[in-house]
N, C-alpha and C positions, 0 to 999 in steps of 0.2 A: 450569451455566454454567462455562466455562473460566476458569481463574485467570490473572491477569496475571503473567507471569514476574517474579521478584523484581528482575531487573536492569533493568527498564524503569521510566521515570519514572511517578510517581503519576498525572499528568494523563492518561496513556494508559489506565490502569485506569478512571478517571472517564469518559473518552470511550467506552470499551467499555460501561460500565454505562448511559450515556445512550443509546447506540445500541440497546441491548436494551430499554430502558424507553420511549424516545421517539425512534424512528428518524427522524421528520421533523425534529425539532430537531437531532439529531446529524448529519444529512446535511450541512447547511451549518454547519460547525464554526467556532466563534469561536476563532481562532488565538491570541488574547491569553492564553488559558489556559496557553500554552506560550511566551509571550514574543514571539509573532508579531503580525501586524497583519491585521485584516479577517477576513472569512468565507471559508472554503475548502471546496470540495466533497470529501466523504469517503465512502468505502465501508467496509464491514466485511468483511474477508477472513477466511475460515475455512479453515485448512489442517489437514492431518494431521501431527502431530509425527513427524519421521522417526525419532526414537529412542523416544519414548513411545507413539506410535500414537494419542495423545489429540488431540482437537480443540483448535486454538489460534486465538484471535481477535485481530485487530489492525486498528484503523482506519487507513486510508491515504488520502492525497490521490490523486485520480484525474482523468482527463478521458475522456469518452466520444468515441471517434473511430471512424467507420465501423462502428457497431453493436458495437464492442468497448470494453472498459474498459481503460485504459492506466495503469499505475502505475510508480513508480521505486523501485528497491531501493537507496536512498541511504545509509541508516543514518547520516545526518548527515555523510557524507564519511569515515566510519571506514575503516581499511585492509582490513577484512574485510566480507564480505556479511552482511546480516541473517539471523537464523535463519529467518524466514518465507520468505525466498527459497530457502534451502537445503531447506526443507520442500517447496516447489514443484518444485525440481529432482528430488526423490525421488518425489513424487506430484503431477503437474501437474493432476490433476482435483481441483477444490475448489469452494467456493461463496462467493458474495458477497451482501451486502445493500446496496442502494443506496436509501437512505431506507426506505420500507416494502416495496420490491420485492426479491424474492430470486431468484437465478439460479445455476444450475449452470454452471461455466465450466471451460475448459481453458487452462492457462497455457503461454506460450511466450515465449522471448526474442526481441526485435526485433534485427535485425542490419543491418550495412551502412548504406545510404542510408535505409532505413526507420527504423532506430534513430536516426539523426541528425535526421530530420524529426520523429519523435515526441518526442525529447528537447527540441527547440525548442518544441514545443507545450506540453509539461508545464512547461518553464521559464517560459513565459508565465503559467501558472496559479500557479506558486510559484517566483519568481526565485531564492531561496536555493539551488536545485539547482545553479546555476552555481558558487556558492561551494563547495558540497559536492564538485563535480567536481574543483576545484583541490585541495581538502583530501585527496581520496582517493588522491592520488599515482599509483602504477602501476595501481591497481584501476580497471578500466572499470566504472562503475556500470551495472548492468543496467536496461534498460527492458523491462517485462513487459507483454505483451498478454494480457488475459483474454477469451477468445472464448466467447461464450454457446453452450452446447450446446443443440441443438434436441431 
């Protein structure tokens, strides 16, 4: 099993462990563990570390749109992109678990009108994304499409 990086909150490690042991329960994640409200749909993203070459796991909020899984690289509105997004930039072929289902996917950034439309849909799932957008300053928060490979 991949380790949770030391700089991530403990609740992320617990969510990864839950996803690996009980993916059905982890899929609809209780956001109160991290100070949020309600249950949110999450997937488990597995990327290849761009420096280490090791598998890195991270649970992320998503929405399924047009047979794709869409995620947001918000990092809580930090001025820099999250490591998992940089990993996808280096190696866009990765895998996800959505509940008990696993998929091989290819990541790409949404741009232009598509990005704006998808941002709106993800902000409906998780409204704090709009606050993160303000907090990010000059950084445009990426909206990432995970297209299932056949």
